[in-house]
C-alpha positions in Angstrom: 39.8 0.8 38.8 40.1 -1.7 36.3 42.2 -4.7 37.4 45.3 -5.5 35.4 45.0 -9.2 33.8 48.0 -11.2 33.4 48.7 -14.1 31.9 51.1 -17.1 33.9 52.0 -20.2 32.6 51.4 -22.2 35.6 48.9 -24.2 37.7 46.8 -22.1 39.7 45.0 -22.4 42.6 42.1 -20.2 45.4 44.2 -19.4 48.4 47.7 -20.2 47.0 50.3 -17.6 46.3 51.8 -18.0 42.3 55.3 -16.2 41.8 55.4 -14.2 39.1 58.5 -15.5 36.8 61.2 -12.7 35.8 59.8 -11.4 32.0 56.1 -11.4 34.3 57.2 -9.4 36.4 59.1 -6.9 35.2 56.5 -6.5 32.8 54.5 -5.7 35.2 56.3 -3.3 38.1 58.2 -1.8 35.2 55.5 -1.1 32.2 52.1 -1.6 33.7 53.6 0.1 37.1 51.6 -2.5 39.1 52.0 -2.3 43.0 51.0 -3.8 46.1 47.4 -2.0 45.9 46.7 -2.7 42.3 43.5 -4.9 41.5 44.7 -8.0 39.3 43.3 -10.9 37.2 45.4 -14.1 36.4 44.6 -16.5 34.1 46.5 -19.2 32.6 44.5 -20.8 29.6 42.7 -22.8 31.4 39.4 -20.7 30.5 39.1 -19.1 33.8 39.8 -15.8 35.6 41.7 -15.7 39.0 41.4 -12.4 40.6 44.4 -11.8 43.3 45.9 -9.9 45.6 49.3 -8.5 45.2 51.1 -10.1 48.6 54.8 -8.9 47.4 55.5 -6.7 44.5 58.9 -5.1 44.3 61.5 -5.0 40.8 63.0 -8.5 42.8 60.2 -10.4 43.2 56.5 -10.7 43.0 54.1 -12.7 44.0 50.3 -12.9 44.0 48.0 -14.5 46.7 45.0 -15.8 44.7 41.3 -15.3 46.0 38.9 -16.3 43.8 38.4 -18.4 40.5 35.4 -17.3 38.2 34.2 -18.5 34.5 35.3 -16.1 32.1 32.4 -16.2 29.5 34.0 -14.3 26.8 34.3 -16.6 24.1 32.1 -17.0 21.4 29.8 -19.9 20.5 31.3 -19.8 16.7 34.6 -22.0 16.2 36.3 -20.0 13.9 39.6 -20.7 11.9 42.2 -18.0 10.5 44.2 -19.4 7.7 46.7 -16.5 6.8 49.2 -15.6 4.4 52.7 -14.8 6.4 52.9 -11.2 5.9 55.6 -8.1 7.2 55.9 -8.9 10.4 53.8 -5.6 11.6 50.9 -6.2 9.5 51.0 -10.0 11.0 51.3 -8.4 14.3 48.1 -6.7 13.8 46.5 -9.5 12.2 46.9 -11.8 14.7 46.5 -8.7 18.0 42.8 -7.7 16.4 41.6 -10.9 15.1 42.7 -12.5 18.6 40.1 -9.6 20.4 37.5 -10.6 17.7 37.7 -14.1 19.0 39.5 -16.1 17.1 39.5 -19.8 17.9 42.7 -21.0 15.6 45.3 -19.5 13.8 47.0 -21.3 10.9 50.1 -19.4 9.6 50.7 -20.7 5.4 53.4 -19.5 3.1 51.8 -18.5 -0.4 53.4 -18.0 -3.7 53.0 -14.2 -2.7 54.7 -14.5 0.7 57.5 -11.8 1.2 58.8 -13.5 3.8 60.2 -16.5 4.2 61.8 -18.6 6.5 64.3 -21.3 6.8 65.3 -23.4 9.9 65.5 -21.4 13.2 63.9 -17.7 11.3 60.4 -19.9 11.2 60.5 -21.3 14.2 61.3 -17.7 16.2 58.1 -16.4 14.9 56.1 -18.6 16.8 57.2 -17.7 20.4 56.7 -13.8 19.0 53.2 -14.1 17.6 52.1 -16.2 21.0 53.4 -12.7 22.9 50.8 -11.1 20.9 48.1 -13.6 21.3 48.8 -13.0 25.1 48.8 -9.8 25.2 45.5 -9.5 23.0 44.1 -11.9 25.4 45.1 -10.3 28.6 43.6 -6.4 26.9 40.6 -8.1 26.1 39.6 -10.3 28.9 40.0 -13.6 26.9 40.8 -16.6 29.3 41.2 -19.1 26.4 44.0 -19.0 24.3 43.5 -19.1 20.6 45.8 -22.0 19.4 47.7 -21.0 17.2 49.6 -23.2 14.6 53.1 -23.9 13.1 54.0 -22.6 9.9 53.3 -24.5 6.5 52.8 -24.0 3.1 48.8 -23.4 1.6 49.3 -26.2 -0.9 49.5 -28.6 2.8 45.8 -27.5 3.8 43.2 -29.8 4.4 39.5 -29.9 2.6 36.8 -28.5 4.8 35.2 -30.9 7.5 31.6 -31.6 6.8 30.8 -29.4 10.2 32.7 -26.4 8.7 31.9 -23.9 6.3 34.8 -22.4 4.3 35.8 -18.9 2.9 38.4 -17.7 0.7 39.0 -14.1 -0.1 38.8 -13.5 -3.7 38.9 -9.9 -5.5 37.4 -11.9 -8.7 33.6 -12.8 -6.2 30.6 -10.7 -5.6 29.1 -12.9 -2.9 29.6 -11.8 0.4 29.3 -13.9 4.1 26.0 -12.8 4.5 24.8 -14.3 1.3 26.6 -17.9 1.9 22.7 -19.0 2.6 24.0 -19.8 6.5 21.3 -18.8 9.4 23.2 -20.4 11.9 27.0 -22.0 11.7 29.5 -23.2 13.7 32.4 -23.2 12.8 33.9 -21.3 10.1 37.5 -21.2 8.3 38.7 -18.6 6.2 41.5 -18.7 4.1 43.3 -15.1 3.5 46.6 -14.2 1.9 49.6 -12.2 2.2 50.1 -8.9 0.6 48.7 -8.6 -2.7 46.6 -11.4 -2.5 46.5 -15.4 -3.2 47.1 -16.2 -6.8 44.0 -17.4 -9.1 45.9 -21.0 -8.8 46.0 -21.1 -5.1 42.5 -19.3 -4.7 41.3 -22.6 -7.4 43.0 -24.9 -5.4 41.5 -23.7 -1.9 38.4 -24.1 -3.9 38.7 -27.6 -5.1 39.5 -28.2 -1.1 35.5 -27.1 -0.5 36.1 -23.6 0.3 34.3 -20.9 -1.4 35.0 -17.7 -2.7 33.5 -14.3 -1.3 34.4 -10.8 -1.1 34.1 -8.2 2.0 33.4 -5.2 0.2 33.9 -2.6 -2.7 36.9 -2.1 -1.4 40.5 -3.5 -1.3 41.6 -4.6 1.9 45.5 -4.9 3.3 45.6 -8.2 4.3 45.3 -7.7 8.1 42.5 -5.3 7.5 40.7 -8.5 6.0 41.4 -10.9 8.2 39.9 -8.4 11.4 36.6 -8.1 8.5 36.2 -11.4 7.9 36.2 -13.0 11.8 34.2 -10.0 12.9 31.7 -10.0 10.1 31.0 -14.0 10.7 30.6 -13.5 14.6 28.2 -10.6 13.5 26.4 -13.4 11.2 26.5 -16.2 13.7 28.5 -15.5 16.9 28.5 -13.6 20.0 28.1 -10.3 18.1 25.0 -11.1 16.4 21.7 -9.3 17.4 20.1 -12.9 18.7 23.1 -13.4 21.0 24.1 -10.2 21.6 23.8 -9.4 25.7 24.7 -5.9 25.5 27.0 -3.1 23.7 30.8 -3.2 23.9 33.2 -0.5 25.0 36.2 0.2 23.8 39.3 -0.5 26.0 41.6 2.9 27.6 44.4 3.6 25.4 
């Protein structure tokens, strides 16, 4: 039986009993239907999995006895940064969820000229916890024990130039150059800038390129913003990360529905 993975925001140690907070306990018992006999793995984002045995598990209280500490080997050697124009809620959620599964390292939500959803005051702040929960759920599902970093929402114009140790790419419908034509045999850090629904304006694309980003296409078909985000991260992983032929260790298997 496949072990259920649960994120807990607390210190974990072998032979210690951990009490799940109310939200995690409710999700585990009411949604996942976990009981005292269910195999569990806890993680807190430190890069380790903590297999455990349910000690008490019912609707009012749930504790888990940590039995082991195992280094999770699910992180890519390629560091990827996704600068993503904020899109409508379901599209944004999908992009965050799937790029986490694909191995993204850091996510930078940005406001662009064509951003439909506008934030002010608390509305922008309130999206951060929601996206953070999407990241946590994706890590629980895909086996990552290190949480990708979620940055605060900012304007695209506030972006910094590409650092000397990285390559930066911006999705541009007018470009005919692909990732495979970038001339990189190896790469340790890649940045991607992808606009919201409707993409970036020509002025924004030019401004991003002035900061050292290279215009690329992800193929002849027009992709939705959430599809483009996933395609960019997967493309980079296949060329330079843990999905490339030189780094592949075996086949991957889809998660159960």
